[in-house]
VEXROLUM-404536 format. One record per atom (N, C-alpha, C): x, z, y. Coordinates in Angstrom, 1 decimal. Layout:
<recs>
[[X Z Y]] ...
</recs>
This chain:
<recs>
[[-24.1 21.2 14.8]] [[-23.0 20.5 15.4]] [[-23.4 19.6 16.6]] [[-22.6 19.6 17.7]] [[-23.0 18.8 18.8]] [[-23.0 17.3 18.4]] [[-23.9 16.5 19.0]] [[-24.0 15.1 18.7]] [[-22.9 14.4 19.4]] [[-22.3 13.4 18.7]] [[-21.2 12.6 19.3]] [[-21.9 11.5 20.1]] [[-21.8 11.4 21.4]] [[-22.5 10.4 22.1]] [[-22.0 9.0 21.8]] [[-20.8 8.9 21.2]] [[-20.2 7.6 20.9]] [[-20.5 7.1 19.5]] [[-21.1 7.9 18.7]] [[-21.3 7.6 17.3]] [[-22.0 6.3 17.1]] [[-23.2 6.2 17.7]] [[-24.0 5.0 17.5]] [[-23.2 3.7 17.9]] [[-22.6 3.7 19.1]] [[-21.8 2.6 19.5]] [[-20.6 2.3 18.6]] [[-19.9 3.3 18.2]] [[-18.8 3.1 17.3]] [[-19.2 2.5 16.0]] [[-20.3 2.9 15.4]] [[-20.8 2.3 14.2]] [[-21.2 0.8 14.4]] [[-21.8 0.5 15.6]] [[-22.1 -0.8 15.9]] [[-20.8 -1.7 16.0]] [[-19.8 -1.1 16.5]] [[-18.5 -1.9 16.5]] [[-18.0 -2.1 15.1]] [[-18.1 -1.1 14.3]] [[-17.7 -1.4 12.9]] [[-18.5 -2.5 12.2]] [[-19.8 -2.5 12.5]] [[-20.6 -3.6 12.0]] [[-20.2 -4.9 12.5]] [[-19.9 -5.0 13.8]] [[-19.4 -6.2 14.5]] [[-18.2 -6.7 13.9]] [[-17.2 -5.8 13.6]] [[-15.9 -6.2 13.0]] [[-16.2 -6.9 11.6]] [[-17.1 -6.2 10.8]] [[-17.3 -6.7 9.5]] [[-18.1 -8.0 9.4]] [[-18.9 -8.3 10.5]] [[-19.7 -9.5 10.5]] [[-18.9 -10.6 11.2]] [[-17.8 -10.3 11.8]] [[-17.0 -11.4 12.5]] [[-16.1 -12.0 11.4]] [[-16.0 -13.3 11.4]] [[-15.1 -14.0 10.4]] [[-13.6 -13.7 10.7]] [[-13.3 -13.2 11.9]] [[-11.9 -12.9 12.2]] [[-11.8 -11.5 12.7]] [[-12.8 -10.6 12.4]] [[-12.7 -9.2 12.8]] [[-12.5 -9.0 14.3]] [[-13.2 -9.8 15.1]] [[-13.1 -9.6 16.5]] [[-14.2 -8.8 17.2]] [[-13.9 -8.2 18.3]] [[-14.9 -7.6 19.2]] [[-14.6 -8.0 20.6]] [[-15.6 -7.9 21.5]] [[-15.3 -8.3 22.9]] [[-14.2 -7.5 23.5]] [[-13.5 -8.2 24.4]] [[-12.3 -7.5 25.1]] [[-12.8 -6.9 26.4]] [[-13.5 -5.8 26.3]] [[-14.0 -5.1 27.4]] [[-13.6 -3.6 27.3]] [[-13.6 -2.9 28.4]] [[-13.2 -1.5 28.3]] [[-14.0 -0.6 27.3]] [[-15.3 -0.8 27.2]] [[-16.1 0.0 26.3]] [[-15.7 -0.3 24.9]] [[-15.5 -1.6 24.5]] [[-15.1 -1.9 23.1]] [[-13.6 -1.5 22.9]] [[-12.8 -1.6 23.9]] [[-11.4 -1.1 23.6]] [[-11.4 0.4 23.4]] [[-12.2 1.1 24.2]] [[-12.3 2.6 23.9]] [[-12.8 2.9 22.5]] [[-13.8 2.1 22.1]] [[-14.3 2.4 20.8]] [[-13.3 2.1 19.7]] [[-12.5 1.0 19.9]] [[-11.4 0.7 18.9]] [[-10.4 1.8 18.9]] [[-10.1 2.4 20.1]] [[-9.1 3.5 20.1]] [[-9.6 4.7 19.3]] [[-10.9 5.0 19.4]] [[-11.5 6.1 18.6]] [[-11.5 5.7 17.2]] [[-11.8 4.5 16.8]] [[-11.9 4.1 15.4]] [[-10.5 4.1 14.7]] [[-9.5 3.6 15.5]] [[-8.2 3.6 14.9]] [[-7.7 5.1 14.7]] [[-8.0 5.9 15.7]] [[-7.5 7.3 15.7]] [[-8.2 8.1 14.5]] [[-9.4 7.7 14.1]] [[-10.1 8.4 13.0]] [[-9.9 7.6 11.7]] [[-9.0 6.6 11.7]] [[-8.7 5.8 10.5]] [[-9.9 5.1 9.9]] [[-10.8 4.7 10.8]] [[-12.0 3.9 10.4]] [[-11.8 2.4 10.6]] [[-10.7 2.1 11.3]] [[-10.4 0.6 11.6]] [[-8.9 0.5 11.7]] [[-8.4 -0.7 11.2]] [[-7.0 -1.0 11.3]] [[-6.8 -2.4 11.8]] [[-5.6 -2.7 12.2]] [[-5.3 -4.1 12.6]] [[-5.4 -5.0 11.4]] [[-6.0 -6.2 11.6]] [[-6.2 -7.1 10.4]] [[-4.8 -7.8 10.1]] [[-4.6 -7.9 8.8]] [[-3.4 -8.6 8.4]] [[-3.6 -10.1 8.4]] [[-4.8 -10.5 8.4]] [[-5.2 -11.9 8.3]] [[-5.5 -12.7 9.5]] [[-5.8 -12.0 10.6]] [[-6.3 -12.6 11.8]] [[-5.6 -11.9 13.0]] [[-4.9 -12.7 13.8]] [[-4.2 -12.2 15.0]] [[-5.2 -11.5 15.9]] [[-4.9 -10.3 16.3]] [[-5.7 -9.6 17.3]] [[-7.1 -9.2 16.7]] [[-7.2 -9.4 15.4]] [[-8.5 -9.0 14.7]] [[-8.3 -7.6 14.1]] [[-9.4 -7.1 13.6]] [[-9.5 -5.8 13.0]] [[-10.2 -5.8 11.6]] [[-10.0 -4.7 10.9]] [[-10.6 -4.6 9.6]] [[-11.1 -3.1 9.5]] [[-12.2 -2.9 8.8]] [[-12.7 -1.5 8.7]] [[-12.2 -0.9 7.4]] [[-12.0 0.4 7.4]] [[-11.7 1.1 6.2]] [[-12.8 1.0 5.1]] [[-14.0 1.0 5.6]] [[-15.1 1.0 4.6]] [[-15.2 -0.4 3.9]] [[-14.7 -1.5 4.6]] [[-14.7 -2.8 3.9]] [[-13.6 -2.8 2.9]] [[-12.5 -2.1 3.2]] [[-11.3 -2.1 2.3]] [[-11.6 -1.3 1.0]] [[-12.6 -0.4 1.0]] [[-12.9 0.4 -0.2]] [[-13.4 -0.5 -1.3]] [[-13.8 -1.7 -1.0]] [[-14.3 -2.7 -2.0]] [[-13.2 -3.4 -2.7]] [[-12.0 -3.3 -2.1]] [[-10.9 -4.1 -2.7]] [[-10.2 -3.3 -3.8]] [[-9.6 -4.0 -4.8]] [[-8.9 -3.3 -5.9]] [[-7.5 -3.0 -5.5]] [[-6.9 -2.0 -6.1]] [[-5.5 -1.7 -6.1]] [[-4.8 -2.4 -7.2]] [[-3.5 -2.6 -7.1]] [[-2.8 -3.2 -8.2]] [[-1.6 -2.4 -8.6]] [[-1.4 -2.2 -9.9]] [[-0.3 -1.4 -10.4]] [[-0.1 -1.9 -11.9]] [[0.9 -1.4 -12.5]] [[1.1 -1.8 -13.9]] [[-0.2 -1.5 -14.7]] [[-0.7 -2.5 -15.4]] [[-2.0 -2.3 -16.1]] [[-1.9 -1.3 -17.2]] [[-0.7 -1.0 -17.7]] [[-0.6 0.0 -18.7]] [[0.1 1.3 -18.2]] [[0.0 1.5 -16.9]] [[0.6 2.7 -16.3]] [[0.1 4.0 -16.9]] [[-1.2 4.1 -17.1]] [[-1.7 5.3 -17.7]] [[-1.2 5.6 -19.1]] [[-1.1 4.5 -19.8]] [[-0.5 4.6 -21.2]] [[0.9 5.1 -21.2]] [[1.7 4.6 -20.2]] [[3.1 5.0 -20.0]] [[3.2 6.5 -19.7]] [[2.3 6.9 -18.7]] [[2.4 8.3 -18.3]] [[2.0 9.2 -19.4]] [[1.1 8.7 -20.3]] [[0.7 9.5 -21.5]] [[1.7 9.5 -22.6]] [[2.8 8.7 -22.4]] [[3.8 8.6 -23.5]] [[3.5 7.7 -24.6]] [[2.5 6.8 -24.4]] [[2.0 5.9 -25.5]] [[2.8 4.6 -25.5]] [[3.5 4.2 -24.4]] [[4.3 3.0 -24.4]] [[5.6 3.3 -23.7]] [[6.7 2.6 -24.1]] [[8.0 2.9 -23.5]] [[8.1 2.1 -22.2]] [[9.1 2.5 -21.3]] [[9.2 2.0 -20.0]] [[9.4 0.5 -20.1]] [[10.1 0.0 -21.1]] [[10.3 -1.5 -21.3]] [[9.0 -2.2 -21.4]] [[7.9 -1.6 -21.8]] [[6.7 -2.3 -22.1]] [[5.8 -2.3 -20.8]] [[6.2 -1.6 -19.8]] [[5.4 -1.6 -18.6]] [[5.2 -3.0 -18.0]] [[4.0 -3.3 -17.5]] [[3.7 -4.6 -16.9]] [[4.8 -4.9 -15.9]] [[5.3 -6.1 -15.8]] [[6.4 -6.4 -14.9]] [[5.8 -6.5 -13.5]] [[6.8 -6.3 -12.5]] [[6.4 -6.4 -11.1]] [[5.9 -7.8 -10.8]] [[6.5 -8.8 -11.4]] [[6.1 -10.2 -11.1]] [[4.6 -10.4 -11.5]] [[4.3 -9.8 -12.7]] [[2.9 -10.0 -13.2]] [[1.9 -9.2 -12.3]] [[2.3 -8.0 -11.8]] [[1.4 -7.3 -10.9]] [[1.2 -8.0 -9.6]] [[2.3 -8.6 -9.1]] [[2.2 -9.4 -7.9]] [[1.3 -10.7 -8.1]] [[1.4 -11.3 -9.3]] [[0.6 -12.4 -9.6]] [[-0.9 -12.1 -9.5]] [[-1.3 -10.9 -10.0]] [[-2.7 -10.5 -10.0]] [[-3.1 -10.3 -8.6]] [[-2.3 -9.7 -7.8]] [[-2.6 -9.5 -6.4]] [[-2.9 -10.8 -5.7]] [[-2.0 -11.8 -5.9]] [[-2.1 -13.1 -5.2]] [[-3.4 -13.8 -5.7]] [[-3.7 -13.7 -6.9]] [[-4.9 -14.4 -7.5]] [[-6.2 -13.7 -7.0]] [[-6.1 -12.5 -6.5]] [[-7.3 -11.8 -6.1]] [[-7.7 -12.3 -4.7]] [[-6.8 -12.9 -4.0]] [[-7.0 -13.3 -2.6]] [[-7.8 -14.6 -2.5]] [[-8.5 -14.9 -1.4]] [[-9.0 -16.2 -1.2]] [[-7.9 -17.2 -1.2]] [[-8.2 -18.4 -1.7]] [[-7.2 -19.5 -1.9]] [[-6.4 -19.7 -0.6]] [[-7.1 -19.7 0.6]] [[-6.4 -20.0 1.8]] [[-5.3 -19.0 2.2]] [[-5.3 -17.8 1.6]] [[-4.3 -16.7 1.9]] [[-3.2 -16.6 0.9]] [[-3.3 -17.4 -0.2]] [[-2.3 -17.2 -1.3]] [[-0.9 -17.7 -0.9]] [[-0.9 -18.8 -0.2]] [[0.5 -19.3 0.2]] [[1.2 -18.3 1.0]] [[0.5 -17.7 2.0]] [[1.2 -16.7 2.8]] [[1.6 -15.5 2.0]] [[0.8 -15.0 1.1]] [[1.1 -13.9 0.2]] [[2.3 -14.2 -0.6]] [[2.4 -15.5 -1.1]] [[3.6 -15.9 -1.9]] [[4.9 -15.8 -1.1]] [[4.8 -15.9 0.2]] [[6.0 -15.9 1.0]] [[6.6 -14.5 1.0]] [[5.8 -13.5 0.6]] [[6.3 -12.1 0.5]] [[6.8 -11.7 -0.9]] [[6.7 -12.7 -1.8]] [[7.0 -12.3 -3.2]] [[8.4 -11.7 -3.4]] [[9.4 -12.4 -2.8]] [[10.8 -11.9 -3.0]] [[11.0 -10.5 -2.4]] [[10.4 -10.3 -1.2]] [[10.5 -9.0 -0.6]] [[9.8 -7.9 -1.4]] [[8.6 -8.2 -2.0]] [[7.8 -7.2 -2.6]] [[8.1 -7.0 -4.1]] [[8.2 -8.2 -4.8]] [[8.3 -8.1 -6.3]] [[9.7 -8.6 -6.8]] [[10.5 -9.2 -5.9]] [[11.7 -9.8 -6.4]] [[12.9 -9.0 -6.3]] [[12.7 -7.7 -6.2]] [[13.9 -6.8 -6.2]] [[14.6 -6.8 -7.5]] [[15.8 -7.3 -7.5]] [[16.6 -7.4 -8.7]] [[16.8 -6.0 -9.3]] [[16.7 -5.9 -10.6]] [[16.9 -4.6 -11.3]] [[18.3 -4.1 -10.9]] [[18.3 -2.9 -10.4]] [[19.6 -2.3 -10.1]] [[20.3 -1.9 -11.5]] [[21.6 -2.0 -11.5]] [[22.3 -1.6 -12.7]] [[23.4 -0.6 -12.3]] [[23.7 0.1 -13.3]] [[24.8 1.1 -13.1]] [[25.8 1.0 -14.3]] [[27.0 1.0 -13.9]] [[28.1 0.8 -14.9]] [[28.6 2.2 -15.3]] [[28.7 2.4 -16.6]] [[29.2 3.7 -17.1]] [[30.0 3.4 -18.4]] [[31.2 3.7 -18.4]] [[32.0 3.4 -19.6]] [[31.9 2.0 -20.0]] [[31.9 1.1 -19.1]] [[31.8 -0.3 -19.4]] [[30.5 -0.9 -19.8]] [[29.5 0.0 -19.8]] [[28.1 -0.4 -20.3]] [[27.2 -0.5 -19.1]] [[26.5 -1.7 -18.9]] [[25.6 -1.9 -17.8]] [[24.2 -1.6 -18.3]] [[23.4 -0.8 -17.6]] [[22.1 -0.4 -18.1]] [[21.1 -0.7 -16.9]] [[19.9 -1.0 -17.2]] [[18.9 -1.2 -16.2]] [[18.4 0.1 -15.7]] [[17.8 0.1 -14.5]] [[17.2 1.2 -13.9]] [[16.2 1.9 -14.9]] [[16.1 3.2 -15.0]] [[15.2 3.8 -15.9]] [[13.7 3.5 -15.6]] [[13.4 3.2 -14.3]] [[12.1 2.8 -13.9]] [[12.1 2.2 -12.5]] [[11.3 1.1 -12.4]] [[11.0 0.6 -11.0]] [[9.7 -0.2 -11.2]] [[8.6 0.4 -10.7]] [[7.3 -0.2 -10.9]] [[6.6 -0.4 -9.6]] [[6.0 -1.5 -9.4]] [[5.3 -2.0 -8.2]] [[3.9 -1.5 -8.1]] [[3.4 -1.3 -6.9]] [[2.0 -1.1 -6.7]] [[1.6 -1.7 -5.3]] [[0.3 -2.1 -5.2]] [[-0.2 -2.6 -3.9]] [[-1.6 -1.9 -3.7]] [[-1.8 -1.4 -2.5]] [[-3.1 -0.7 -2.2]] [[-3.6 -1.2 -0.9]] [[-5.0 -1.2 -0.7]] [[-5.5 -1.6 0.6]] [[-5.1 -0.6 1.7]] [[-4.8 -1.1 2.9]] [[-4.5 -0.2 4.0]] [[-3.7 -0.9 5.0]] [[-3.1 -0.1 5.9]] [[-2.3 -0.6 7.0]] [[-1.3 0.4 7.4]] [[-0.3 0.0 8.1]] [[0.8 0.9 8.6]] [[1.0 0.7 10.1]] [[2.1 1.0 10.6]] [[2.4 0.8 12.0]] [[2.2 -0.7 12.3]] [[2.4 -1.5 11.3]] [[2.2 -3.0 11.4]] [[1.1 -3.3 10.4]] [[0.5 -4.5 10.6]] [[-0.5 -4.9 9.6]] [[0.1 -5.0 8.2]] [[-0.7 -5.0 7.2]] [[-0.3 -5.1 5.8]] [[0.0 -6.5 5.4]] [[0.1 -6.7 4.1]] [[0.3 -8.0 3.5]] [[-1.1 -8.7 3.6]] [[-1.1 -10.1 3.4]] [[-2.4 -10.8 3.3]] [[-3.4 -10.0 2.5]] [[-4.7 -10.0 3.0]] [[-5.7 -9.2 2.3]] [[-5.7 -7.8 2.7]] [[-4.8 -7.4 3.7]] [[-4.7 -6.0 4.2]] [[-4.2 -5.1 3.1]] [[-3.1 -5.4 2.5]] [[-2.5 -4.6 1.5]] [[-1.1 -3.9 1.9]] [[-0.9 -2.7 1.6]] [[0.4 -2.1 1.6]] [[1.0 -2.2 0.2]] [[2.3 -2.2 0.2]] [[3.0 -2.3 -1.1]] [[4.0 -1.2 -1.2]] [[4.3 -0.8 -2.5]] [[5.3 0.2 -2.7]] [[5.8 0.2 -4.1]] [[6.6 1.2 -4.4]] [[7.2 1.2 -5.8]] [[7.6 2.7 -6.1]] [[7.7 2.9 -7.3]] [[8.3 4.2 -7.8]] [[9.6 3.8 -8.5]] [[10.6 4.5 -8.2]] [[11.9 4.2 -8.7]] [[12.9 5.4 -8.7]] [[14.0 5.2 -9.4]] [[15.0 6.3 -9.6]] [[16.1 6.1 -8.5]] [[16.5 7.2 -7.9]] [[17.6 7.1 -6.9]] [[18.8 7.8 -7.5]] [[19.9 7.1 -7.7]] [[21.1 7.7 -8.2]] [[21.7 6.9 -9.3]] [[23.0 7.2 -9.6]] [[23.7 6.3 -10.5]] [[23.5 6.7 -12.0]] [[22.9 7.8 -12.2]] [[22.7 8.3 -13.6]] [[21.2 8.7 -13.8]] [[20.6 8.3 -14.9]] [[19.2 8.6 -15.1]] [[19.0 10.1 -15.3]] [[20.0 10.8 -15.6]] [[19.8 12.2 -15.9]] [[20.0 13.1 -14.6]] [[20.4 12.4 -13.5]] [[20.7 13.1 -12.2]] [[19.9 12.3 -11.1]] [[20.2 12.7 -9.9]] [[19.6 12.0 -8.8]] [[18.2 12.5 -8.6]] [[17.3 11.6 -8.0]] [[15.9 11.9 -7.7]] [[15.0 10.7 -8.0]] [[13.7 11.0 -7.8]] [[12.7 9.9 -7.9]] [[12.0 9.7 -6.6]] [[11.7 8.5 -6.3]] [[11.1 8.2 -5.0]] [[9.8 7.4 -5.2]] [[8.8 7.7 -4.3]] [[7.6 6.8 -4.2]] [[7.7 6.3 -2.7]] [[7.8 5.0 -2.6]] [[8.1 4.3 -1.3]] [[6.9 3.4 -1.0]] [[6.4 3.5 0.2]] [[5.3 2.7 0.7]] [[5.7 1.9 1.9]] [[5.3 0.6 2.0]] [[5.7 -0.2 3.2]] [[4.4 -1.0 3.6]] [[4.5 -1.4 4.9]] [[3.6 -2.4 5.4]] [[4.3 -3.8 5.3]] [[3.9 -4.8 6.1]] [[4.5 -6.1 6.0]] [[5.8 -6.2 6.8]] [[6.1 -5.1 7.6]] [[7.3 -5.1 8.4]] [[8.2 -3.9 8.1]] [[8.5 -3.1 9.1]] [[9.4 -2.0 8.8]] [[8.7 -0.6 8.7]] [[7.4 -0.6 8.6]] [[6.6 0.6 8.4]] [[7.1 1.2 7.0]] [[7.4 2.5 7.0]] [[8.0 3.0 5.8]] [[7.6 4.5 5.6]] [[7.1 4.8 4.4]] [[6.8 6.2 4.0]] [[7.4 6.5 2.7]] [[8.1 7.7 2.6]] [[8.9 8.0 1.4]] [[8.6 9.4 0.9]] [[8.4 9.5 -0.4]] [[8.2 10.8 -1.1]] [[9.3 10.9 -2.1]] [[10.1 12.0 -2.1]] [[11.1 12.2 -3.0]] [[10.8 13.5 -3.9]] [[11.2 13.4 -5.2]] [[11.0 14.5 -6.0]] [[12.1 14.5 -7.1]] [[12.3 15.6 -7.8]] [[13.4 15.6 -8.8]] [[13.0 15.1 -10.2]] [[11.7 14.9 -10.4]] [[11.2 14.6 -11.7]] [[10.3 13.3 -11.7]] [[10.5 12.5 -12.7]] [[9.8 11.3 -12.8]] [[8.3 11.6 -12.9]] [[7.9 12.6 -13.7]] [[6.5 13.0 -13.9]] [[5.8 13.3 -12.5]] [[6.6 14.0 -11.7]] [[6.0 14.3 -10.4]] [[5.8 13.0 -9.5]] [[6.8 12.1 -9.6]] [[6.7 10.9 -8.8]] [[5.5 10.1 -9.3]] [[5.3 10.0 -10.6]] [[4.1 9.2 -11.2]] [[2.8 9.9 -10.8]] [[2.8 11.2 -10.8]] [[1.6 12.0 -10.4]] [[1.3 11.7 -8.9]] [[2.3 11.6 -8.1]] [[2.1 11.3 -6.7]] [[1.6 9.8 -6.5]] [[2.1 8.9 -7.3]] [[1.6 7.5 -7.3]] [[0.1 7.5 -7.6]] [[-0.3 8.3 -8.6]] [[-1.7 8.3 -8.9]] [[-2.5 8.9 -7.8]] [[-2.0 9.8 -7.1]] [[-2.6 10.4 -5.9]] [[-2.8 9.4 -4.8]] [[-1.7 8.6 -4.6]] [[-1.8 7.5 -3.6]] [[-2.8 6.5 -4.0]] [[-2.9 6.1 -5.2]] [[-3.8 5.1 -5.7]] [[-5.3 5.6 -5.4]] [[-5.5 6.9 -5.7]] [[-6.8 7.4 -5.6]] [[-7.2 7.6 -4.1]] [[-6.2 7.6 -3.2]] [[-6.5 7.9 -1.8]] [[-6.8 6.6 -1.0]] [[-6.5 5.4 -1.6]] [[-6.7 4.2 -0.8]] [[-8.1 3.8 -0.6]] [[-8.5 3.2 0.5]] [[-7.6 2.7 1.5]] [[-7.2 3.8 2.5]] [[-6.0 3.6 3.2]] [[-5.6 4.6 4.2]] [[-4.6 3.9 5.1]] [[-4.4 4.6 6.2]] [[-3.3 4.3 7.2]] [[-2.1 5.1 6.7]] [[-0.9 4.5 6.8]] [[0.3 5.1 6.3]] [[0.5 6.5 7.0]] [[0.0 6.7 8.2]] [[0.2 8.0 8.8]] [[-0.6 9.1 8.0]] [[-1.6 8.7 7.3]] [[-2.3 9.7 6.5]] [[-1.5 10.2 5.3]] [[-0.5 9.4 4.9]] [[0.4 9.9 3.8]] [[1.1 11.1 4.1]] [[1.3 11.5 5.3]] [[2.0 12.7 5.6]] [[1.3 13.9 5.0]] [[-0.1 13.8 4.9]] [[-0.8 14.9 4.3]] [[-0.5 15.0 2.8]] [[0.1 14.0 2.2]] [[0.4 14.0 0.8]] [[1.9 14.3 0.6]] [[2.6 14.7 1.6]] [[4.0 15.0 1.5]] [[5.0 13.9 1.8]] [[4.5 12.8 2.3]] [[5.4 11.7 2.6]] [[6.1 11.9 3.9]] [[7.3 11.4 4.0]] [[8.0 11.4 5.3]] [[7.9 9.9 5.9]] [[7.5 9.8 7.1]] [[7.4 8.5 7.8]] [[8.6 8.2 8.5]] [[9.0 6.9 8.5]] [[10.2 6.5 9.2]] [[9.9 5.5 10.3]] 
</recs>
């Protein structure tokens, strides 16, 4: 294979980002060109924690993902949906994983990320909770930076008024209006797609197209 003449310099830029406390590199044409290449190859993303800073994909591989702690047991049919770890608890674990200085900003996203009131549907005078709505957070970035700590957030939930009809969705967001959606007719397929997303992190949301997601 032909040697990439930019490889050595681009790796040096990744090192520089990781060693900078704010993920900064010099604002010169050579460094801007390197950043363009690194963003295009999904090796670097905009930092969620430092304005005009950057973060490397390889540094994000060291970060945990967050989802219901008993998700695997639920998928295996060992626990009922009512026993799934709550979205608030999942979000709590995410916040506590962050450096203390970033937790207050993360808390400002709680309502948007984990505070979604349980949807209800009325049928014959009976109000029932959604059959499933479970939160997850993964390292990565979208069209906009992620949440503090460089996290994307998403959920798996049912779409429709009746649990026996409608569809199932896996939805992924950045901190703004970046949006990726996967729809399927079966809960099992949605949960399998969630596991695929968790296994693929960290990623840029554009990479989710390869997993069948539609970007908005």
